[in-house]
C-alpha positions in Angstrom: 111.6 -16.0 126.8 109.9 -13.4 124.8 110.8 -11.1 127.8 114.2 -12.2 128.4 114.8 -11.6 124.5 113.4 -8.1 125.4 115.3 -7.6 128.0 118.6 -8.9 126.2 118.3 -6.8 123.2 117.6 -3.6 125.6 120.7 -3.9 127.4 122.7 -4.9 124.1 121.2 -1.5 122.4 121.7 0.4 125.9 126.0 -0.5 124.9 125.8 1.5 121.8 124.6 4.9 123.2 125.3 6.2 126.5 122.7 8.6 127.3 122.9 11.8 130.2 120.6 15.1 131.0 121.9 17.9 132.5 119.6 21.2 133.2 121.6 24.7 132.0 119.9 27.5 134.2 118.2 30.2 132.1 116.2 33.1 132.9 113.1 33.8 134.9 113.1 29.8 136.3 114.1 29.4 132.6 116.2 25.8 132.5 116.9 24.2 129.0 117.1 20.5 129.9 119.9 19.1 127.3 120.3 15.9 126.4 123.5 14.3 125.4 124.4 10.7 123.6 127.8 9.2 123.2 127.5 6.8 119.8 129.2 3.9 119.1 131.8 4.3 116.3 130.4 1.8 113.9 126.8 2.8 115.5 124.1 5.7 114.8 121.1 7.3 115.9 118.2 8.4 113.8 116.8 12.5 113.4 113.4 14.0 113.3 113.9 14.9 109.9 114.5 11.3 109.0 111.2 10.8 106.8 108.0 9.7 108.2 107.7 6.9 105.2 111.2 5.9 105.5 111.1 3.9 108.1 113.8 4.3 111.4 112.9 5.6 114.0 113.8 9.3 115.3 115.1 10.3 118.8 112.2 11.8 120.8 112.4 13.3 124.1 109.6 13.5 126.3 109.4 14.3 129.7 106.6 12.9 132.5 104.0 14.8 133.7 105.1 17.4 136.8 102.9 20.0 137.9 106.0 21.4 139.2 107.3 22.0 135.3 106.3 23.7 132.6 107.1 23.1 128.8 108.2 26.0 126.8 108.4 25.0 122.9 109.4 21.5 121.0 112.4 19.7 121.8 115.3 21.1 119.7 118.0 18.8 117.7 121.1 20.8 118.3 123.6 18.3 117.0 123.6 18.7 112.4 121.9 15.4 111.4 124.3 13.8 108.4 122.3 12.9 105.1 123.0 9.8 103.8 121.4 6.6 101.9 120.2 3.5 104.6 120.2 0.3 102.7 118.3 -0.9 106.1 115.1 1.2 104.9 116.3 1.3 101.5 116.0 5.8 102.0 117.7 9.0 102.3 117.7 9.7 106.0 119.0 12.0 108.9 121.9 10.6 111.6 123.6 11.2 114.1 127.5 9.3 114.5 129.3 9.8 117.5 127.9 12.5 119.3 123.9 14.0 120.2 123.0 17.4 121.7 119.3 18.0 122.2 117.3 20.4 124.1 114.2 21.4 125.8 112.6 24.6 127.5 111.0 24.7 130.8 109.9 26.7 133.1 110.9 25.8 136.9 108.3 26.5 139.6 108.8 24.6 142.4 112.1 22.3 143.5 111.7 19.1 141.8 112.7 16.5 140.3 111.8 15.4 136.5 111.3 11.7 135.2 112.6 11.7 131.4 111.6 9.2 128.8 114.3 9.8 125.3 113.2 6.9 122.5 114.9 6.5 119.5 116.5 2.9 117.6 119.6 2.6 116.6 121.8 1.1 113.9 125.1 0.5 111.9 125.9 -0.8 108.2 124.4 -3.9 108.9 121.1 -4.4 111.4 119.0 -2.1 113.8 118.5 -3.0 116.8 114.9 -2.8 118.3 113.6 0.5 119.5 113.8 1.9 122.9 112.3 4.2 125.6 115.4 5.0 128.2 114.4 7.2 131.4 116.4 9.7 133.1 115.8 11.7 135.4 117.2 14.8 137.0 116.1 17.2 140.1 115.4 20.8 138.6 115.6 23.5 140.3 114.5 27.1 140.9 116.5 29.9 139.9 115.4 31.8 143.1 
């Protein structure tokens, strides 16, 4: 029964946020991996700017181990977070509404498929859904 409830919560939360990923070529076999989200009206996700002790789980982005790809720097939020008081956590937080854009720079050593994981929590003014891990894959190519 608990597996059914977990699956239901995951499916429900995925209806609120739709993720996409794309690769934008840079120089010297570097690629910017862009993570985008369309967030349903009335819902929001949390920025890494949110204080750790506030409670919500901010967006994080990880890449699965792949010898053909080397991470260059940290994941960067490109969208501007909104600071607001969140009654769900009785705390000031930073959120994204409607859209989100983040970016990670990697060096691609050879053509490969990269598996990534975005972790996030989605909330509205009344409730939060459980944090989830959402898998995305992308094909990466060298610039050569």
